[in-house]
C-alpha positions, 0 to 999 in steps of 0.5 A, spaced: 577 319 325 583 323 326 584 326 333 586 333 333 590 337 338 591 344 338 597 347 341 597 355 342 603 358 343 603 366 343 610 369 341 609 376 344 613 381 342 611 386 348 613 385 355 610 380 359 606 385 362 603 387 356 600 380 355 594 382 360 592 377 366 586 375 362 589 371 358 593 367 363 586 366 367 583 363 361 589 358 360 587 353 365 580 352 362 582 353 355 587 347 356 582 342 360 577 343 354 582 342 349 584 335 352 577 333 353 576 334 346 582 330 344 579 324 348 572 325 345 576 324 338 572 330 335 575 333 329 572 340 330 574 345 335 568 346 340 565 353 340 567 354 347 574 354 346 574 358 340 570 363 344 575 363 350 581 364 345 577 370 342 575 373 348 582 373 351 585 376 344 580 381 344 583 384 351 589 385 348 592 391 344 593 386 338 590 388 331 586 382 328 591 382 322 597 381 328 593 375 331 592 372 324 600 372 323 601 370 330 596 364 329 599 362 323 605 361 327 603 358 333 596 354 331 598 347 329 594 341 328 597 334 330 593 328 326 596 321 325 603 323 327 603 329 322 603 336 324 599 341 319 599 348 320 592 351 321 588 357 318 590 363 322 585 369 320 577 370 318 577 375 313 570 377 315 571 378 322 575 378 329 580 373 329 578 366 330 581 359 330 579 353 326 582 346 324 584 343 318 584 336 316 591 333 314 589 332 307 585 338 306 589 343 302 589 350 304 583 355 303 584 359 297 580 365 301 585 365 307 589 371 306 595 368 310 595 361 306 603 359 306 607 361 300 608 354 296 615 352 297 615 348 290 611 349 284 605 344 284 608 340 279 615 340 282 618 343 276 621 350 276 617 355 272 624 357 269 626 350 267 629 350 260 627 344 257 633 342 252 630 341 244 631 335 240 637 336 235 635 332 229 642 334 225 649 336 227 654 339 222 660 334 222 667 337 222 674 334 220 680 337 224 686 338 220 692 338 225 692 335 232 697 339 235 697 343 242 691 347 240 687 342 237 688 337 243 687 341 249 682 346 246 678 344 240 677 337 241 674 337 248 670 343 246 666 339 242 663 336 249 659 343 249 657 344 242 650 343 241 650 343 233 657 341 231 661 334 232 667 331 230 667 326 225 674 325 222 681 327 223 687 329 219 694 328 221 701 326 219 702 322 225 697 316 224 698 312 231 696 319 235 690 320 230 688 313 231 688 314 239 684 320 239 679 317 234 678 312 239 677 317 245 672 321 241 668 315 237 671 317 230 671 311 225 678 308 223 676 309 216 675 317 217 682 318 219 686 321 214 693 324 213 696 329 208 697 325 202 690 322 202 687 328 205 683 329 198 679 323 200 675 327 205 670 328 198 668 321 199 666 322 206 659 325 206 659 326 214 664 331 213 660 338 212 666 342 214 674 342 216 677 346 221 684 348 219 689 348 225 696 347 221 702 352 221 700 358 218 704 357 212 699 351 210 693 354 211 692 356 204 693 350 201 689 346 205 683 351 205 683 350 197 684 343 197 678 342 202 674 347 198 675 342 192 673 337 196 666 340 197 667 342 204 666 348 208 672 351 212 674 354 218 681 356 218 685 359 224 688 366 224 692 369 221 688 367 215 695 366 211 702 369 210 701 373 204 695 377 201 695 374 195 694 367 199 688 370 202 685 372 196 686 365 193 683 362 198 677 367 198 676 365 190 676 358 191 671 358 196 666 362 191 668 357 186 666 352 190 660 356 193 662 354 200 663 358 207 670 360 209 670 362 216 676 365 220 677 363 227 676 369 231 673 366 237 673 373 241 667 375 236 663 369 239 665 371 246 660 375 250 664 380 254 668 382 247 661 382 244 659 387 249 665 392 248 663 392 241 656 394 242 658 399 247 663 402 242 658 402 237 653 406 241 658 411 244 656 409 251 662 413 253 662 418 248 667 418 242 673 414 242 679 418 242 685 412 243 686 405 243 692 401 246 693 393 247 699 389 249 699 381 247 705 378 250 708 371 252 714 367 253 715 362 247 719 357 248 723 353 243 722 348 239 715 351 237 712 353 230 711 360 232 719 361 232 719 358 225 720 364 219 719 358 214 712 356 217 710 363 217 711 364 225 712 371 228 709 375 234 705 379 229 701 374 226 700 370 232 699 375 238 699 381 235 693 379 230 689 379 236 690 387 238 689 389 230 683 385 230 680 388 236 682 395 234 678 394 228 672 392 231 672 397 237 673 403 232 669 400 227 674 403 222 679 400 217 686 403 219 689 407 213 697 407 215 701 404 220 708 405 223 712 400 227 719 398 230 721 391 231 727 388 236 730 382 237 736 380 242 741 375 241 737 370 244 738 364 238 730 363 239 729 369 234 734 368 228 728 367 224 722 372 227 723 378 231 722 378 238 718 384 240 714 388 235 710 395 237 706 399 232 701 404 231 695 404 227 692 411 224 684 410 223 680 415 218 677 418 225 683 420 227 683 415 233 690 412 234 691 404 236 698 403 240 700 396 240 705 391 242 706 384 242 712 379 244 715 372 244 720 374 250 716 378 255 711 376 261 704 375 259 700 381 258 693 380 254 689 386 255 686 392 251 684 399 253 679 404 249 680 411 252 673 415 250 671 422 251 667 421 258 670 414 260 674 408 258 673 401 257 678 396 259 679 388 258 684 385 262 685 379 260 682 380 254 685 375 249 685 368 254 681 362 253 678 363 259 677 368 265 676 374 261 674 381 265 671 387 263 671 394 266 668 401 265 670 407 268 665 413 267 666 420 269 662 423 274 664 430 274 668 435 271 673 435 277 676 428 275 671 424 279 669 417 276 665 411 277 669 404 276 664 398 274 666 391 272 661 388 267 659 381 268 656 376 262 656 369 262 662 365 260 662 361 254 667 356 251 670 360 245 671 354 241 665 351 242 661 358 240 665 359 234 664 352 231 656 352 233 656 358 229 659 355 223 655 349 224 648 353 225 650 357 218 651 351 214 645 347 217 641 354 216 644 357 210 646 363 213 653 367 212 658 367 218 660 373 222 667 372 221 668 371 213 674 370 209 674 378 208 675 379 215 682 375 215 684 379 209 683 385 212 688 383 218 693 380 213 693 387 209 695 390 216 700 385 218 704 386 211 704 393 212 707 392 219 712 388 217 714 393 211 714 399 216 718 395 221 723 394 216 723 400 212 722 405 218 717 409 214 710 410 215 706 405 210 699 406 207 694 400 208 691 399 201 684 396 201 
């Protein structure tokens, strides 16, 4: 039989004089009875102990509930070397002291039952159990440059529905090394000459085109002819005519063409889209954006032959953002281009600034450069506040702020909007995989890329001619 020892400790919140002498007078008798009870090995507190303790407490200016809390803190039972809290309060009368066996559960009737520190089955109630994925969409990565190796391939580790199953590269040694790292079969490593053999590989559902801009149209069309879906990096191509041929090839093959506008799958940019659509700060009045970087040679971005230049590379982010913020298509553009005597800019402009005019009257002022300090931001000026992302276009670390006007005297309230960060590349690949596996249209179809390409071409013409150029849909 367990031996119990009740240890009473009174945690007085009042002065010593407020405790009262009667409790002090009863303590010797209480202590002797307790020791006597332990020696007998009794499992139940004698009535005399309970009576003494009850009388002492009733002499104090303490409510029954107050004593219940004190008893819950102070009353401890020692059983077989284990300390167990004792019940603290009788729900139907004066506070009384009871004892509990170490293996007895707390009484359900006790109003002072301890709050459980863990669920009974030791599982957090909000624990998300992973679902079994029975099928993933297989991707062939076409082009193993910096973006593919540093961003896209590692992102597959965070994908739920997409996996890499093939590689296409003009450098076989590099391709075989990458294939070994990601568990891709040697037989699924292709070059640009035997690319069309991907048609024989049933594991490939889609190809991700990560090539120089001038090669996007050719390999997109060839992928469609091989019966594969296509995810193509932006800009979609280098001419409007190429974009139209890519769209036609996709329709003929009955396969999806998705342009890799990763920010459409990024939570903060999607929050901006929602706020602007809902006019959270009133009507949009203007938009401004800057996407600049310092591009070192050699780099395909600096080659005119390969379709390089700042507008198609960095400026397209500002163009696309202006469109998804306003929800409109621009009708005309003015633009200026500048190049210093830096030999890097023999074939492409160094800096381009442009202004888009939208049907509602909103003006979007944007600049992009390959020879400036890094700047990746945009701001939406609204009737009753503003929305700002800085950085807005980076692969990670994006920040979203809003400023709401609080009175007519210029007072405002600035807030940072928080959303759970995601891997942009994993999110966009999983999106296309979901669309392929479940027969759904993707969010950034080829028509989105064509709309941006029309604007890119108009900017080039406006910068060349010095005229305002109409954008024809």
